[in-house]
N, C-alpha and C positions, 0 to 999 in steps of 0.2 A: 701839822704837828712837827715839832722840831726834834723829838726823841726824848727818851727817859732822862730826867734830871735837867733838861733845858727848858726853863719856864717860858721862854719867848721874850723877845725884846720889849714888847708893849703890853704884856699881861698885867702889869701893875697899874696902868694909868687910866683904867675905867672900872666901873662897877657893873659891867655888862657882859661878863663871860657867859656864854650859853651854858645852861646847867646840865650838860651831858658830857661825861668824860669820853664817851665813845667818839665824839666828833672832834676831839683834840683840845678842848678848852678846859672845862672843869675848874677846880679851885687852884688859885695861884699859891706857890710855895716859896715866894721870895723872902719871907720873914720868918716862917716857921714850917717845919716838916710835919707838924701835928695837925695843921689846919690853916684857916685864914679868915679874913673878915668878910661878912656878908651884909650887904646893904638891904634894909627892910623897906617896905612900902612907906612907912611913916617917916623915913629919913634917918632912923637910927641905924647903928651898925653893931653887930655882935660877932663874936668869934665862934666859928663852927669847925668841929673836927672833920678831918678828911673822911672818916668812916660815916659820919652823919650825912655829910654832903653827898657821898656816893650812894647811900641808901635813899635819900630824898630825890636824887636825880633820876633814879630808876623806878620810883614809885609810880604805878600805873595811874593814868588820868582818873581823877575822881576818887582815889583811894587814900589820899593824905589825911592828916589829922585836923586840918583847918576847915572852915566853912566850904561846902561844896566839894570836899575832898582835896583841897589845895594843900601844898606844902610851902615851906619858906622859899623854895627855889621856883616853884611853879605857882605864881600868884598873879596872873594877868587879870586885871579888872574887866577885860573885854570878853571873858569867857566864863562859863559856869564852873568848869573844872580847873581853871587856872592856866591852861595851856593856850 
C-alpha cells in the first residue's frame, strides 16, 4: 500500500484488484473520487460507488444477494459462495 491518496502506479491497468480494502487494493480512484468501474462475469462493466464496493467487499461468505450468497465482487465460479 502506497498511502492515502496514492492509487498506485499500476492500479488502472487491470480488472483484477483483490476485492478487500484491508489488503491495500480495493477500488481505484484515478477517474472519480465517488467510485470506479467494475468488470462483471459477463464481460460488461458498470460504475460502483466506493460505499457499495466497501460494503460488498466485507460481506461474509455466502451472505450476498446473488445465487449462493455471492456479491458482484465475490463471484468465483469455482466455489459455492463466490470466494
